[in-house]
N, C-alpha and C positions, 0 to 999 in steps of 0.2 A: 690433270689440267685440260687434257684432251677432250673431255666431255663439257667444259663448261661453254664454248662457243655454240656447241649443239643444243645445249639446253638455253643459252639466251634465245636461239633461234625458233626453237618450239614456242618459247615463252611468247615471241612476236607472233607467231601464228595463233596462238591463242588470244592476242589482242584483236585480231581481224574482226572474230563476229561481235566482240564489244564495240569496237570502232563502229561496225556497220549498224547495231543495235542503237548507239548513241545519235547516229546521224539520222535514222528513220523514226525516232520518237522527238527529234528537235533539241536534242542535249548537244548542241554544235560545240558548245565550249569544253564539255568534256570529251566528245569525239576528236577535238584538236588537240588536247593533252595526250588523248591515248595514241594518235596518230604520231606525234611529235616523240612520246618514248617509244614506239615502234622503230621510226627512224634513228633515234639515237643508238638503239638496241642493235641495227643493222652494222653501224659505226662499230661499235664495240665489240660485236662477236667476230668481225673481221680483223679488227686489230688484235683481239687475242689470239685468233687463230695465227695470224702472222707471227706477233712477238714472240709468242712460246712455243712454235711450231707445232701447233695442234689442228692441222687441218685434217679432215676426215672425209674418205669418201663419201659417207652420208651427208656430212656437212655442205661438200660442194652440189649435193642435190637440192637439200633442203633449204639454203639460202635462197638461192634463185626462184626456187618455189614459193617461199615465204613473201618475197618481194613482189612476185606477180599476184599472188593472194591477196596482198594488202593492197596494192594499186587498183586492181581491177575491182575489187569489192567496193572500196572506196569511189572511185570514179562512178560505178554504176548507181552506187547509193546516193552520190551527190546530184547525179542527174534524175534519180528517181523523186528528190525533193526540190527539183528545179534549180538547182546551184551549178551545174556543169551543163554545158551545151550536148545535145545529143550526137551531133556529129563527130565531136572530138571522142567522147566515149567509144563510139563505134570504132574508130579508128585505132585506139589504144587496144581494145579489147581484141579487134580482129587481127593486129600485129601479133599480140601474145597468144593468140589462137593458132596463127599462122607457125610460129616459132616452136609451140608444144605439137602442133601436130606433124611438123617437119622432124623433130625430134623423134617422134613415133614412129614415122615411116622410115627413117634412116635407121632404128633397132630392126625395123621389120625387112629391110632390106640387106642387113648385116653389114652395114657402112654405119657405126654410130657417130654422130657428130660431138665434136668436143662441147663442152658447157661453160667453157670461160667466156665473158663478155667482150666484144668489141669495144674500142671507145666510144664511138658513136652511140651505143647500146647504154654503156654507163652515163654518158651526157644525158640521154632520152630520160634514163631513170631519176636522174638529178632533178631535171625540170618537171618532169611529172609529179615528183614528191614536193618539189616547192609550190608548185600551181595548187596542189590538193592542198597543203599547209594553209597557203594564202587564203582559198575560198573558206575552208574550215574557220580560220583566224578572223577573216572579215564577217563572215556571216554569225560565228558564235560569240563574237565579242560587240557587235553591233559597230565596226568600224567602217570606215569608207574606204574603197577602193582606192589605192595610191594612185595619185596622177603625176606623171613626168612628163613635162615637156608637152602638156596637152594631152597625152596618151594613157589610157588607164592600165595599170600594170597588168592586170587580169588579161585583158585583151592580147598583150605583147606576150605573156606567158602562153595563152591558149596558142597562138602561131607559132612561137617556139616549140612548143609539144607537139604540134602536128608535124612542123619541118623533120625535126629529130625522130619522130615516130617512121615517118615516111621514110628517111635517109636509113633507120635503123633496120628496117623491115628488108628494103632493097639491098642493103650491105649484108645483112643475113643470108640471103639468098645467093648474092655474087661470091660469098666465099664458101657455100655450101659443097661437101664432097659430092653429094648426090648429082648436082647441078654441073661442076666443074670436071667430075670425075677424077680429081686429085685428092690431095692430102686435106684440102679445105683448111679454113682458117678457125680460130677459138672464138665463140660468139655466144650470146644469149640476149 
């Protein structure tokens, strides 16, 4: 049972290039379903790992890597086909590059950073997933962008993604062992 969450995570990693391919060739409805399956697999592998005490060191590394690969690839692809604004993609990708670079630097100076996410980082990942799913769903199925109280939902979600991305990046740095000289917090 200890291998099952890791197998699911690897399956999610395999879905990344398939999802990107579907976006780039204009098969957005297929990309939507692959993206949803990847998102569900993230919840399932985590639940199995917790419920059956099947957490592994490699799983703790692969799971956030799979999340970052999925989100960064999908955001870049959606930007490439004109469905995601460049400014937002630059923010999302820059934050993830900052985190990965910071972790690599921490290992270089022999002060490895913990890889457990802060609440704001989890919230950021959730809103990034919701925005990407909404963009794929609206474009893939020819739906209208939902409007609530005269405001387009995608515009609101883009703003929330931007805010949580900035807060998550700053929170990561603020709790870093390298900057604080202390034990740091857990984050990704």
